[in-house]
N, C-alpha and C positions, 0 to 999 in steps of 0.2 A: 536436587539437580540444578546446577547453575550454568548459565550461558553468558557468553560475553555480550556486551551491549553494542559492540561494533558490528558493522555490516559483514555479512558472510559472503566470502568469495569462493566460488566452486571451481575446482581445478578442471573439471570436465563439464561441458554443457549438459543440462538436465533435459532429457527428452521424455515424453510420456504424457502425463495428465494435462500439460499445457497451462501451468499456473503463470499468472503475471507476476512481476516483481513485487507489486503491492500485496498480492495474495500470499506470496511466499513470506514476506515480512510479517503479515498478519498471523500466518500459521506459526512462524517462529516465535512471535510474541506470546502465543497461546501456550507454547511449550516452556517458556521461561517461568521460573518460580516466582511467586509474589514476594515482595519485600517483607521483612519481619513486621513492619507496622501494619501492613495489609493483612497479615496472618493472625494478628492478635485480635481479641474481642470475645464477645460472649458465646460465639459459636464453637470455640475450641481452637487449639493451636494447629490442627491438621487440616482444617477446612478454610478455604480462602473465601473471604467475603467480597463479592463483586458488586459494583454499583449497577444500577439499572441500565445505564448506557453501555457498560462493559458487557452485560448479559445480552443486550440487544445486538451489539457488535458481533459477539461470538455467534449468536443465533443467525445473524445475517451471513457471516462467513460460512457457517454450516449449511445454510439454505443455498448459498451460491454453489458450494461444492456438490450438494445433492442435485441441484438443477443441472450442473455441468455433467455429472454422471448420468443423469436421466437423458439429457440430450445426446450424449455419446451412445447410450444403449439404443435410443430411438434411431440414431443414424446407422448404427451397426445392423439393427433389425431391418431397416429399409434397404441397406446394401445386400443383406442376405436374401430378402424377398426379391430384389432386382435380379440377383444371380439365379435364383430359383425360376423366376419368370423367363429369363433368357434360356435356361436349360429346357424348360417345358415348351417354349416356342420351337426350339430346335427339334425336340422329340416329336412335337405335333407335326412339324413339317415332314420329318422322316416317315411318320405313320401315314400322313396324307399321300406321300409318294408311293409307299408300299400299297396302300389301298387303291390308288390309281392304277398301278401295275397289275394288281390282282383283278381289278374290274376289266382291264384290257384283255388279260388272259382269259377271263370268263367269257367275254364276247367272242374271242377267237374260238374257244372251245364250243360255244353254242352254235356258231356258224358251221364249224366242222361237224358237230353232231347232226345238225339239220341236213348237211350234204350227205352224210353217211346214212341217215334215215331214208332220204330220197333214193339213194343208190340201193339200199336194202329192198325198198318197195319195188324198184325196177327189176332187180335180180330175182325176187320172188315171182314177179309176173312172168319173167322169161323162163324160170324153172317150171312154172305151171304150164306154159305153152309147150316146153320141151316134153313134159310128161304126157300131154295130150297127143303130141306127134308120135311119141314112142308107143303109146297105147294103140294109136291108129295103125302104126306099122305092125305091131304084134297081132292085131286083129286081122290085118290083111294076110300076114304069113300063115295064120291058123286057118284062114279061109281057103287057102290054096292047097 
């Protein structure tokens, strides 16, 4: 696979991973085939023999790309957690509002229940008095 040694001009701007021009040139140089003199040697004709500096440079480029991907994943994870936090805050607020409403209804019902209990006691006392009056009237009628 052979590539031209001249600079590559792209027709459309590249969006995405956010490579700098230097990084793009480094990546393109990695894709270029080594010259026949670099390819010859005791290691075989299909293996490229790279200098220590070349291996260091390649490793550095690889590490930079790995670090960039790691930073992107970390940023994405943080954004996801922030969105989840916002959703949970909204849900928490809605649940607190519902709980407050239910507590208010509970207080209203407790007061109503207390009022009805008092009214029940008063009505039972009145009914008891009416029974006594009725019994007294029946006793008077039977005595006549």
